[in-house]
C-alpha positions in Angstrom: 119.2 -28.3 91.8 120.9 -29.3 88.5 119.3 -32.0 86.4 120.9 -34.9 84.6 121.4 -32.9 81.4 123.2 -30.1 83.3 125.6 -32.6 84.9 126.2 -34.3 81.5 126.7 -31.0 79.8 130.1 -30.7 81.5 131.4 -33.9 79.9 134.3 -33.6 77.4 132.7 -35.6 74.7 135.5 -34.8 72.3 137.9 -36.8 74.6 135.4 -39.7 74.5 135.5 -39.8 70.7 139.2 -39.4 70.5 139.5 -42.5 72.7 136.9 -44.5 70.7 138.9 -43.6 67.6 141.7 -45.7 69.0 139.9 -48.4 70.9 136.8 -49.2 68.7 136.5 -46.8 65.7 133.9 -48.9 63.7 131.8 -50.0 66.7 131.7 -46.3 67.8 129.8 -45.6 64.6 127.6 -48.7 64.5 127.4 -50.4 67.9 127.0 -54.0 66.7 129.3 -56.8 67.8 130.4 -57.4 64.2 132.2 -54.0 64.3 134.1 -54.5 67.6 137.8 -54.2 66.9 138.4 -57.9 67.9 135.6 -59.1 65.6 135.8 -56.9 62.5 136.5 -58.7 59.2 136.9 -57.5 55.6 133.4 -58.7 54.9 132.1 -56.8 57.9 133.8 -53.6 56.7 132.3 -54.0 53.2 128.9 -54.2 54.8 129.8 -51.2 57.1 130.5 -48.9 54.1 127.7 -50.3 52.1 125.3 -49.2 54.8 126.6 -45.7 54.3 125.8 -45.8 50.6 122.3 -47.1 51.3 121.8 -44.3 53.9 123.0 -41.5 51.6 121.1 -42.8 48.6 117.9 -42.5 50.7 118.8 -39.0 51.9 119.6 -37.8 48.4 116.3 -39.2 47.2 114.5 -37.3 49.9 116.4 -34.1 49.2 115.5 -34.5 45.6 111.8 -34.9 46.5 112.0 -31.7 48.6 114.0 -29.5 46.2 113.4 -31.0 42.8 117.0 -32.0 42.2 119.7 -34.3 43.8 122.4 -32.7 46.0 125.5 -31.6 44.1 128.5 -29.3 44.3 130.6 -28.9 47.4 129.5 -31.0 50.5 130.5 -31.3 54.1 130.0 -34.4 56.3 130.1 -33.1 59.9 131.4 -35.7 62.3 132.5 -38.0 59.4 134.3 -40.5 61.6 135.9 -43.2 59.4 134.2 -41.9 56.3 131.2 -44.2 56.1 128.9 -41.4 54.8 131.4 -39.0 53.4 132.6 -41.6 50.8 129.0 -42.2 49.8 128.4 -38.5 49.3 130.9 -38.5 46.5 128.3 -40.3 44.4 126.5 -36.9 44.3 128.7 -34.0 45.3 131.8 -33.1 43.2 133.9 -32.1 46.3 133.3 -33.7 49.7 135.0 -32.7 52.9 134.8 -34.9 56.0 135.3 -33.2 59.3 135.9 -35.0 62.6 137.8 -34.5 65.9 139.0 -38.1 66.3 142.5 -38.5 64.9 142.2 -42.3 64.9 139.0 -42.3 62.9 140.4 -39.8 60.4 143.5 -41.9 59.9 141.4 -44.9 59.0 139.3 -42.8 56.6 142.4 -41.5 54.8 143.8 -45.0 54.5 141.0 -45.9 52.2 142.4 -43.3 49.7 139.0 -42.2 48.4 138.0 -38.8 46.9 137.1 -37.2 50.3 139.3 -34.5 51.9 139.4 -35.2 55.6 140.2 -32.6 58.2 140.1 -31.9 61.9 139.6 -28.2 61.4 136.0 -27.1 60.6 136.4 -25.7 57.1 135.0 -22.3 56.1 132.7 -23.2 53.2 130.5 -22.2 51.6 128.9 -25.7 51.1 126.0 -26.7 48.8 125.2 -29.6 51.1 125.8 -30.1 54.8 125.2 -33.6 56.2 125.5 -35.0 59.7 124.1 -38.3 61.1 124.4 -39.8 64.6 126.7 -37.0 65.6 124.7 -34.2 67.3 123.0 -36.8 69.5 126.4 -37.3 71.3 127.2 -33.5 71.8 125.8 -31.6 74.8 123.0 -29.4 73.4 124.4 -26.0 74.4 127.5 -26.7 72.5 125.7 -28.5 69.7 123.4 -25.5 69.0 126.5 -23.2 68.7 128.0 -25.7 66.3 124.7 -25.7 64.3 124.9 -22.0 64.0 128.5 -22.3 62.7 127.4 -24.8 60.2 124.5 -22.7 58.9 126.9 -19.8 58.4 128.8 -22.1 56.0 125.7 -23.1 53.9 125.5 -21.5 50.5 122.4 -19.7 49.3 120.1 -22.4 47.8 122.2 -25.1 49.7 120.6 -28.1 51.4 121.0 -29.8 54.8 120.4 -33.4 56.1 121.0 -33.2 59.8 120.0 -35.7 62.5 119.6 -35.2 66.2 117.7 -36.8 69.1 114.8 -35.1 70.7 113.2 -37.6 73.2 113.7 -41.0 74.7 111.5 -43.9 75.8 110.6 -44.3 79.5 113.4 -46.1 81.3 116.1 -44.7 79.0 116.9 -41.8 81.3 120.5 -41.4 82.3 119.3 -41.4 86.0 115.8 -42.1 87.3 114.2 -39.2 89.2 114.3 -39.9 92.9 111.8 -38.7 95.5 111.7 -37.5 99.0 114.9 -37.0 100.9 116.9 -39.1 98.4 116.3 -36.3 95.9 118.5 -34.0 98.0 121.5 -36.2 97.3 120.8 -36.9 93.6 122.9 -34.1 92.1 126.0 -34.9 94.2 125.7 -38.6 93.3 125.4 -37.7 89.6 128.5 -35.5 89.7 130.5 -38.2 91.4 129.3 -40.7 88.8 130.4 -38.4 86.0 133.9 -37.9 87.5 134.3 -41.7 87.8 133.1 -42.4 84.3 136.0 -43.6 82.2 136.9 -41.7 79.0 135.5 -43.4 75.9 131.8 -43.5 76.7 129.0 -43.0 74.3 126.5 -40.6 75.8 123.2 -39.5 74.4 121.7 -36.0 74.5 118.2 -34.7 73.7 117.6 -31.4 71.9 114.8 -28.9 72.1 113.5 -29.1 68.5 112.0 -25.6 68.7 115.5 -24.1 69.4 116.9 -26.1 66.4 114.1 -24.9 64.0 114.6 -21.3 65.1 118.3 -21.5 64.3 117.5 -23.0 60.9 114.8 -20.4 60.2 117.1 -17.5 61.1 119.7 -19.0 58.7 117.2 -18.8 55.9 116.0 -22.4 55.8 112.2 -22.5 55.5 111.5 -25.5 53.2 111.9 -28.5 55.5 110.9 -32.1 55.9 111.4 -34.2 59.1 112.2 -38.0 58.9 111.8 -39.9 62.2 114.7 -41.9 63.6 114.9 -44.3 66.6 118.2 -45.6 68.0 117.3 -48.2 70.6 114.6 -46.0 72.3 116.3 -42.7 71.6 114.0 -40.9 69.2 115.1 -38.2 66.8 114.7 -36.6 63.4 116.6 -36.1 60.2 116.0 -32.6 59.2 116.0 -32.1 55.4 116.0 -28.5 54.3 116.9 -25.9 51.8 118.2 -22.4 52.3 116.5 -19.7 50.3 118.4 -18.6 47.3 119.6 -15.0 47.3 117.2 -12.4 45.8 118.4 -10.7 42.7 118.0 -7.0 43.6 117.2 -6.2 40.0 114.1 -8.2 40.3 112.8 -6.6 43.5 109.8 -4.4 43.1 110.6 -0.7 43.2 108.9 1.8 45.4 106.2 3.7 43.6 
């Protein structure tokens, strides 16, 4: 019998975010009444983008603590939305690319005429810094893990990551409560019916198996890591800060015999 996660995995979350990019692009990033389309003001937008600077400054400081230097070089903000974090990343990286699948959000980001290159095609890299915040938590894990592998293939040797995802939720935050007895036999059909009726433009949350995530990172050469806890209204996660090992100079390798 499929569980809630299996039912949710079939959701076209890209369609949801394309719709949100038109209906509520800022609220889709920070779900506060101030950022609803009908409420947003110039002052609210200033605060919105300032929050991105504050977040990236804290991330850069943590990466500096981990690696001994601040992030630099060529950077990618995966799931950049309207550019809240990508713009702030230009304070550290010389070249910043913002990637997103929402045309409406990318249009608003480009209108700000900053120094970020925005695209709806995942660029090849390599990147010295790959960042993502409040993005993977809205992507079904099977797909998200594949995207994570694609991102790690684009990380340069010695490059750093700051990636956030959710891993567990408070009791009562389940998408559907677990039913018992005979009612449990009809739970999956009701879940599928609910999913079919759910309008496009919803914000759904997904939990990842952290052991699978760490394995992908380890296999990509990332061993130095630090985890920072996050909590979005009872959805708990981590920001994974890490550094990929630098390539080994073959001339420095010990010779046999």
